[in-house]
N, C-alpha and C positions, 0 to 999 in steps of 0.2 A: 504494500500500500504506500502510495506517495503522499507527500505533505498535502494537506487540504488547502484549496485555493480560497482566499478571503472573498473575492468577487463572486465565486460560485456560492459560497455560504450566504452572502448578502442576498443573492437572488433566491436562494432556497428559503430563507426566512421571509422574504417578501411574498413568495407564493403561499407559504403557510398562513401568513396574516391576511392576504387578499382573497385566498380561496381559488384563484385561477391564474394560469400562466399569463393571460392577456393583461389583467390588471397589474400583476406583478411587474410585467415588462415596462408598463408606464412608470411605476414607482422607481425602477432602477435605471430608467432611460436607456433601455435596450429594445431591440425588436423581439417579437415573440419567438421567432425561430432561433435567435441568439440565446435566449433564456432556455429554450428547450434543449439546445446543444449543450449548454452549461450543465443542465440537470442530468443529461445522459452521461457526461464525463464524470460528474459527481457520483452517480450511482455505480459507474464502472470502478471508480476509485475506492469506494467503501465496500463494494462487492455485495450490496443488498438493494432490493427495490425500495424506493423511498416514497413513491406516489401510487395511488390507485385512482383511476379515472372513474368519475360518476357523471356521465353526460358531459357538460361543458365545465364542470367543476372538478377540482383535483383535491383529494383528501390524502393526508399522510398515512402511510402504513405504520405498523408498530415500530419498525426500524426508523421510519421518518420521524416519529415522535421522539424517539431516543436521541436522534441526531439534533433535533431542534433545540433541546436544552443546551447541548454542547455548542451549537452554532451561535446562539445568543451570547453565551459567555465569551466565545472567541472573538466575536465582533466587538463586544464591549471592551475586551482587553486590548484589541488592536487599536480602537479609537483612543483608549486611555494612553497607550504607548505613544501614539502620534502626538497627542496633546502634551505629554511630558517633555517632548523635544521641540515643541512649537514656542512661539513668542509668548511669554507669560502675560503680556499686556493685551493679548487678543481678547476681544469682547465675545461673550457667549450669550445666546438668547434662548429663552425657554418660554413656552406658551402654556398657561395653566387655566383650566376652567373649574369653577366651583359655584354651587348655588349660594345665593345670599342668605339662605337659612344658616349656613355654617360660617360664612366669611368673617363676620365681626369678632367672633370668639376664637376661631381656629387659626386664622392667618397670622396673628402675632406670635403664636407658638411656633409656627413653621419658620418664619423669616427672621426672628429676633437674632439668632446666632448664625444662621446660614449666610445671610447677607454680609456679615462682617468678615467671614472667612473666604468669601467669593466676591470681592469688590467689583470685578469686571463683569458680573452677571447682570443682564438686563431681563427683567421679568415682565411679560405681557399677561395681565390678569383679566379674565373674562368671568363675569357673574351671570350665569344663566341656569335654567332648570337642569336637573340631573339628566333628563332625556335629551336635552339639547347638547349638553356637555358630552354625553355618550356619543351622539351622532357626529359631533365635530372631532372628537378624538379618533373615531373610526375613519373619518374622511381625511385625516392628516392635517386638519386645521389647528389642532391643539396637540401638544406633546403629552401632557399629563392631565388627569381629571380627578377631582374628589367628588364623589357622588353618593346618593342614597342607594344602597345595595338592592333594595326591593324594587326600585324603579327600573334599573338597567342591569349592567354588568352581564350582558349576554355576548357570546362570541369572542370574549377576550381571553379565555383559557388561563394560562399561567401569567398573563399580563394584568390580571385583576386580583386584588388582595383586600380582604376585609381587614381594616386597621382600627376600627373603633366601634363601640356600641354605646348608645345613649337612650335614656328613657324618653318616650314620646308622651306628651301631655295634652289634655284639653286645657286651654288657657283663656282666661277672661280678663277684663279690665280691672285694675286695682281700685277704680273709683266708680264703676258701674255694676249693676246687678243683672247683667244680661243673661246670666245662667238661669235666672228664675223665670224667664219668659217661656211660654208654651204655645206653639212648638218652639224648640230651641233653635235660634238662628245660628247657622254655621258659616264660618269663613274657611274655605278649603281650596286646595289646588285643583288643577284640571282633572278630568276623568282618568288620565294616565297616572295620577299620583297615588302611590301605595298608601300614604298617610290618610288620604281622603277615604280610600276603601276601608282601611282599618277602623277609622272613626265611625263611619256609617254602619259597618258591621257590628261594632261594639254597642252603639246606641240601639240598633234594632234588637240585638240579643238582650239588651238591658230593658227593652220596652219603653224607651224614651222617645217621644215624638220630636221630630226635627224638620227644619226646612233649610235649603241652601240659600243663604242671604248674600254671600260675597264669594267670588271666584277669582283667584289670581295665582300666577306662577311665581310671584315675587313675595318673599318673606317680609320685606320692608312694607309693601302695600298691605299685606295681611295683618301685620302688627299694627299698622295705622287704623285698620278697620276694627281690630279688637280693642285698642286703646280708646277709640271713640265710642265704644259701647254698641257698635253696629252688630257685632256677632261674637260668638265664642269660636276660637280657632284651634287648630291642631298643629303643634310644632315641637321640635326636639329641645332638649336641654340647652343646646348651643344658642338657641334664639331667645332665651329668657333675658328680661331686663326688669328694671325697677317699676315699670308701669304695668306689668303683667302679674297675674296671680294664677297659681296652679290650682286647677279644679279637680275634684275627686268625688267619691261616693257621698261625702257629706254635703256636696253641692248638687247632687242628683245626676252625676255623670260617672260612667265606669272608668276604671283604670285601663291604661293602654300598655301594650307590650313595648319592648325596646325596639329601636331601629338601628340597623347596621350601616356604617359608612365605609365605603370602599375607595381604594386608589386604583385607577386604571391607567395603563401606559400604552401610548400609541406606537405605531410602527416607526414614527419619526423620533422617538425618544432613545436615540442611540449614542449621543454624545456622553462622555464620561460624567460631565456635570449634571446632565439629565438623570443619569443613573444614581449619582450621589444624592441629588435632591429628592428623588423618589424614595431612597432609603431613609433620608432625613425626615421626610414627611411621615413615613410609616412609623418611625421611631418616636417622633415628636407627638403624634396624635394617639399612639397606641395606649389603650386602657384595658386591653384584653389579656395581656401577659400577666398583669397584676391580679386580674379576676381569676385567671386559671390557676395561679399560684396560691391564691387564698384558700 
């Protein structure tokens, strides 16, 4: 067996992420025939079939899945090595997406230390819904995403990692008694929101009448509606502030389960700084290791 070719491995990972040779060819700026030839040579080198055709799609064989883990590590090490010998003043860019449900409380934890140790890093931050962040990471418009696990995290495989769990609450205004209204007015996300589904199911199981009073994909807008006494909302612990009160059985609403927060990495997150930042995010936000150890 000869040494593995980095360019072949890059095309191999692109196929695994894109699901087809055609889309992968666009990502690595090669023709489809050139990518096909690369994969033929790679299979000859490792001596194992790496792909199984399913119509126009290509899925990895068991041997392909084994190689994928090594290929990602080799590409990351190759990029890190090149960076180590490049100009230290080179600016690095990273694009991150996060819902504004989490941004105010979680972002300071992430960037407080990392920015000091990486002064040449330029961060482009986008606050959108988990579904939109998921779509943009898959499309290559974002490198990393911090999202609600129940809403998305499909098709990411080993590039998705649950990093945090938080309690989900019914929340009311600290100065209004909106929770006493019947039916209960609700401020919720769009129909794709898993918190909306969880809240409605809990209220129906509890026998509490409700009506949808306010719909928004923005936590900022939802908190405004709750604070104004327009409705009772459903948000995680990260969204709590002094104007909100947690509601429970004493106020006539049921308790809700925890919600999981995940980190998703796009196919563009290949620079060593991207990888270090992803590791830093996971470590900074992790509250699962402590819970497991307790």
